[in-house]
LUMNULUM-416934 format. One record per residue (C-alpha): residue in three letters; x, y, z. Coordinates in steps of 0.05 Angstrom, whole numbers, padded with zeros to 5 digits, always signed. Layout:
alaXYZ ...
//
This chain:
met+00885-00410+01137 ala+00950-00373+01119 ala+00966-00310+01158 ala+00960-00245+01119 lys+01027-00217+01096 pro+01049-00153+01132 thr+01054-00090+01090 ile+01116-00047+01099 gln+01128+00023+01074 val+01186+00031+01025 ala+01216+00099+01007 ala+01237+00107+00935 gly+01260+00167+00895 gln+01275+00183+00823 trp+01343+00156+00804 met+01347+00118+00739 pro+01377+00070+00721 phe+01366+00043+00792 gly+01292+00059+00799 ala+01238+00111+00795 ser+01172+00116+00832 arg+01110+00127+00788 leu+01040+00149+00808 gln+00987+00100+00784 ala+00915+00113+00766 asn+00890+00086+00833 gly+00931+00138+00871 thr+00985+00090+00895 tyr+01058+00090+00874 met+01098+00036+00840 ile+01172+00031+00828 glu+01205+00017+00761 gly+01274-00009+00742 pro+01323-00057+00777 met+01298-00035+00846 arg+01230-00063+00829 tyr+01260-00131+00813 leu+01300-00129+00878 leu+01238-00111+00919 glu+01198-00167+00887 val+01252-00217+00907 leu+01256-00189+00977 ser+01180-00189+00987 his+01174-00261+00960 his+01228-00291+01004 met+01214-00248+01066 asn+01138-00256+01060 phe+01115-00184+01060 glu+01077-00135+01016 tyr+01103-00065+01006 glu+01076+00004+00994 val+01119+00055+00958 val+01123+00122+00994 pro+01163+00176+00956 pro+01197+00229+00998 pro+01157+00294+00997 asp+01217+00335+00976 gly+01243+00283+00927 met+01312+00283+00959 trp+01358+00230+00985 gly+01375+00263+01050 val+01414+00323+01077 lys+01426+00337+01150 gln+01394+00401+01176 pro+01422+00448+01231 asn+01371+00419+01281 asp+01398+00348+01269 ser+01337+00328+01228 trp+01344+00300+01158 thr+01309+00314+01093 gly+01289+00264+01039 met+01288+00189+01047 ile+01339+00190+01104 gly+01291+00235+01141 gln+01235+00184+01130 ile+01282+00131+01159 gln+01300+00175+01218 arg+01227+00188+01234 gln+01211+00113+01223 glu+01158+00131+01171 val+01185+00075+01127 gln+01217+00008+01142 leu+01262+00008+01081 ala+01290+00060+01032 val+01316+00031+00967 gly+01354+00092+00943 pro+01408+00067+00936 phe+01449+00110+00984 thr+01521+00130+00990 val+01544+00109+01059 thr+01572+00166+01100 pro+01588+00172+01175 gln+01533+00224+01183 arg+01480+00179+01152 met+01503+00120+01194 thr+01483+00157+01257 val+01409+00152+01238 ser+01406+00092+01193 asp+01433+00022+01183 phe+01456+00000+01113 ser+01456-00065+01076 ile+01518-00095+01044 pro+01538-00055+00981 leu+01500-00067+00918 leu+01559-00037+00880 his+01616+00012+00885 glu+01607+00080+00853 asn+01653+00136+00829 trp+01636+00209+00821 ala+01663+00248+00761 ile+01643+00305+00715 ile+01599+00299+00654 thr+01609+00352+00601 pro+01592+00366+00528 arg+01632+00319+00485 pro+01695+00350+00456 gly+01699+00345+00380 val+01751+00343+00326 lys+01759+00416+00306 ser+01789+00440+00241 asp+01852+00481+00248 ile+01875+00527+00192 thr+01945+00529+00223 gly+01948+00453+00229 phe+02000+00448+00173 ile+02052+00483+00217 lys+02036+00442+00280 pro+02083+00384+00265 phe+02140+00428+00291 thr+02141+00474+00351 leu+02158+00547+00345 gln+02229+00534+00369 val+02240+00481+00315 trp+02213+00527+00261 leu+02259+00583+00284 leu+02318+00535+00283 ile+02301+00513+00212 leu+02295+00586+00191 ala+02362+00601+00223 ser+02393+00541+00187 leu+02363+00566+00121 val+02393+00635+00131 ser+02461+00612+00154 val+02469+00560+00099 ser+02446+00610+00048 met+02498+00660+00071 ala+02552+00606+00072 met+02533+00582+00002 val+02533+00652-00027 cys+02600+00669+00004 val+02633+00604-00017 ala+02604+00606-00088 trp+02625+00678-00097 ala+02694+00665-00069 glu+02704+00605-00115 thr+02688+00647-00176 lys+02743+00695-00156 ile+02794+00643-00136 phe+02785+00599-00198 arg+02769+00657-00244 met+02702+00629-00264 val+02648+00670-00296 val+02579+00653-00268 lys+02521+00699-00280 asn+02473+00714-00223 ile+02513+00671-00174 ile+02478+00699-00112 ser+02407+00688-00138 lys+02424+00618-00162 ala+02454+00598-00095 leu+02394+00625-00056 met+02345+00591-00102 trp+02382+00525-00097 ile+02378+00527-00021 val+02302+00538-00022 gln+02290+00486-00076 thr+02329+00434-00038 leu+02290+00447+00026 ala+02225+00439-00014 gln+02253+00374-00045 glu+02254+00404-00115 ser+02308+00392-00166 ser+02356+00447-00190 glu+02400+00452-00251 trp+02453+00494-00216 leu+02507+00464-00171 pro+02574+00491-00147 lys+02633+00472-00190 glu+02685+00464-00135 asp+02693+00422-00072 gly+02678+00476-00022 gly+02609+00490-00048 arg+02596+00416-00059 leu+02611+00402+00015 ile+02557+00452+00034 val+02510+00419-00017 ile+02519+00351+00016 thr+02508+00379+00085 trp+02445+00416+00066 leu+02417+00357+00027 leu+02423+00312+00089 ala+02393+00366+00134 ser+02335+00379+00086 leu+02321+00304+00081 val+02314+00299+00157 phe+02272+00363+00161 met+02222+00346+00107 thr+02217+00271+00122 ser+02201+00287+00195 tyr+02152+00341+00176 gly+02115+00297+00126 gly+02111+00237+00173 ile+02085+00278+00232 leu+02035+00316+00189 thr+02008+00251+00160 ala+01999+00222+00230 met+01964+00285+00255 leu+01915+00285+00197 thr+01902+00210+00201 val+01891+00209+00277 pro+01872+00281+00294 arg+01886+00307+00364 val+01824+00326+00404 thr+01833+00379+00457 ile+01794+00361+00520 pro+01785+00426+00559 ile+01756+00394+00622 asp+01783+00327+00646 ser+01787+00338+00721 leu+01757+00379+00777 ala+01817+00426+00774 asp+01802+00439+00700 leu+01729+00452+00717 val+01740+00504+00770 ser+01796+00539+00732 gln+01752+00556+00672 ser+01694+00605+00668 asp+01661+00587+00601 leu+01619+00528+00626 pro+01579+00531+00691 trp+01572+00468+00733 arg+01522+00440+00781 thr+01511+00382+00829 val+01449+00340+00845 ser+01404+00368+00899 gly+01401+00329+00963 ser+01459+00285+00941 phe+01519+00263+00982 met+01566+00303+00936 leu+01532+00368+00954 thr+01547+00358+01027 phe+01616+00331+01013 leu+01639+00392+00974 glu+01609+00439+01025 glu+01643+00407+01085 ser+01709+00389+01052 glu+01771+00427+01077 tyr+01807+00422+01010 glu+01811+00487+00972 leu+01793+00454+00906 his+01729+00425+00935 gln+01711+00491+00966 lys+01719+00527+00899 ala+01676+00475+00866 his+01622+00486+00918 met+01625+00562+00921 his+01624+00574+00846 gln+01573+00522+00825 gly+01505+00542+00798 pro+01437+00520+00824 thr+01428+00447+00838 ile+01396+00399+00789 lys+01346+00344+00800 thr+01385+00289+00764 cys+01440+00285+00713 leu+01394+00244+00668 ala+01342+00299+00668 glu+01395+00350+00648 arg+01429+00309+00594 gln+01403+00352+00536 asn+01426+00417+00569 ile+01494+00385+00581 ala+01498+00360+00509 asp+01480+00430+00484 gly+01539+00460+00522 lys+01497+00498+00572 leu+01527+00466+00634 ala+01570+00410+00664 ala+01549+00367+00723 ile+01584+00329+00778 cys+01549+00261+00780 asp+01558+00188+00798 asp+01584+00143+00743 ile+01521+00101+00736 ser+01477+00162+00724 met+01527+00188+00672 leu+01528+00121+00636 lys+01451+00122+00635 ala+01452+00192+00606 met+01501+00169+00552 ala+01458+00109+00537 glu+01395+00150+00530 asp+01431+00202+00487 phe+01459+00150+00439 ser+01393+00111+00436 thr+01353+00173+00416 thr+01403+00208+00370 gly+01450+00154+00345 glu+01509+00198+00364 cys+01551+00213+00425 his+01544+00283+00454 leu+01569+00272+00525 tyr+01637+00261+00556 ile+01658+00234+00625 thr+01723+00261+00653 arg+01778+00211+00663 glu+01798+00239+00731 lys+01747+00223+00785 val+01723+00272+00837 leu+01713+00216+00887 ser+01722+00140+00881 asn+01702+00074+00912 leu+01639+00094+00950 phe+01588+00042+00974 leu+01516+00043+00948 cys+01469+00008+00996 leu+01397+00001+01018 ala+01377+00040+01081 phe+01339+00014+01142 pro+01319+00044+01209 lys+01365+00028+01266 asn+01361-00045+01290 ser+01313-00065+01233 pro+01290-00138+01235 tyr+01294-00139+01159 leu+01368-00122+01152 ala+01400-00190+01163 lys+01355-00228+01115 thr+01362-00172+01063 asn+01438-00177+01066 tyr+01434-00252+01053 ile+01388-00244+00993 val+01429-00187+00964 arg+01492-00228+00970 val+01460-00286+00933 leu+01436-00239+00877 leu+01505-00209+00871 glu+01539-00276+00868 ala+01489-00301+00816 gly+01501-00239+00773 leu+01427-00221+00772 trp+01437-00151+00800 asp+01490-00136+00748 lys+01444-00163+00694 trp+01386-00119+00715 leu+01430-00057+00719 gly+01467-00073+00654 asp+01401-00077+00616 gln+01390-00003+00633 leu+01458+00018+00606 ala+01455-00011+00536 asn+01492+00030+00483 ser+01533+00069+00535 ser+01598+00033+00519 his+01597+00061+00448 cys+01606+00132+00475 leu+01662+00113+00523 arg+01713+00112+00467 his+01760+00172+00458 pro+01728+00231+00423 lys+01782+00232+00370 leu+01752+00167+00342 asp+01683+00197+00331 arg+01694+00220+00260 arg+01731+00159+00235 arg+01697+00115+00184 gly+01726+00049+00161 gly+01791+00064+00198 his+01806+00126+00156 gln+01801+00200+00173 pro+01783+00242+00112 ile+01812+00312+00106 asp+01758+00364+00104 met+01762+00435+00076 gly+01771+00464+00146 ser+01836+00425+00155 phe+01861+00442+00085 ile+01843+00516+00084 gly+01910+00536+00116 pro+01954+00514+00057 leu+01904+00544+00008 leu+01907+00611+00044 leu+01982+00607+00043 leu+01980+00594-00032 leu+01934+00653-00043 phe+01978+00697+00000 gly+02040+00677-00039 ala+02004+00688-00106 gly+01981+00756-00082 ile+02051+00776-00061 gly+02078+00752-00128 leu+02025+00793-00165 val+02043+00856-00124 val+02117+00846-00139 phe+02102+00836-00213 leu+02062+00900-00216 cys+02117+00937-00180 glu+02168+00911-00230 gln+02124+00933-00288 leu+02115+01002-00257 val+02189+01011-00244 his+02206+00987-00315 lys+02156+01036-00345 cys+02182+01094-00303 val+02253+01078-00324 his+02236+01077-00397 gln+02196+01142-00392 ser+02254+01177-00358 gln+02303+01158-00413 pro+02310+01210-00470 
//
């Protein structure tokens, strides 16, 4: 008769996509997700049954002033469980009360924020050039206009030519050339023609550069990303941020000696349970969160699967990189060595990556740059918001023209009335 399998207690929290403990109708707990598959493999090859015991506070583990621990690490310290699946970020403090398996994977911590979008800009038509370039173009326009007027006027005196409205014709020609419009008037002598050639070449460079840059900006619009690092996060005040309760990052920011980390800890809001649970609040622009990359990818996957759109953004600069995620055991556990062997086999076979990857379907679609979100078929249509600037400029010019016209009519009427 075969000996009965021993039953061990396994601590498991709520951390999808890795796993989540669920209360069943019979009052016991079961675990879902990749950690369930891993536990089934371990129990089969190590010949044990297991009972899931969630931590009373739902936390991973934070050291208390009296050297006790909360969460699952506390269960390990008190030897209430023989295994905690977590997985856990390995830290020197945790290693004093627990042994850890070989890493299941490496994790990075970054910031998840509302996804920046392509915003219409009514001043976009002047953005191809900087303010300094526009001022230089204006200075060129004024200086060439003055030179053309002086040369054209001098030539009429030197060569005894009679040209009506020489000043207005010269000024109008300068503006028409810059706008790439034709003009019937040209200087008759070589001095003025030399200025014409110079201004034609300069105008060609100015307007060709402007048109090319503006076309590129409208085709591939620039998206401003206000928060792309921890420094960006702490330097702004519009979007509050939070960290996960009982997580390694909470302790790391609190104990770090770097000023940036201290600011991030001191000015953060109340902690959150998980980034996945807060994904809607983050998408709605209510907060940002400092999370591990796997949780952020899961939040992206869930968001895209339910809405068909991407509403979340992961910062490119990491808060912390290359951390180990492992299973936790009590000190000198007899299960550790065999677990390490089985985990190594699963990693080499790619099964662990397969289980985890199944939980992150659709996340890659939202990892593209936000500026590509509105593109369809490789083209970026121009909406009214992007075109309203030139229309307002046209209306302003028409309004000024109408005012000048009315003033002319008023002056003309007054002059005629004053004549006997």
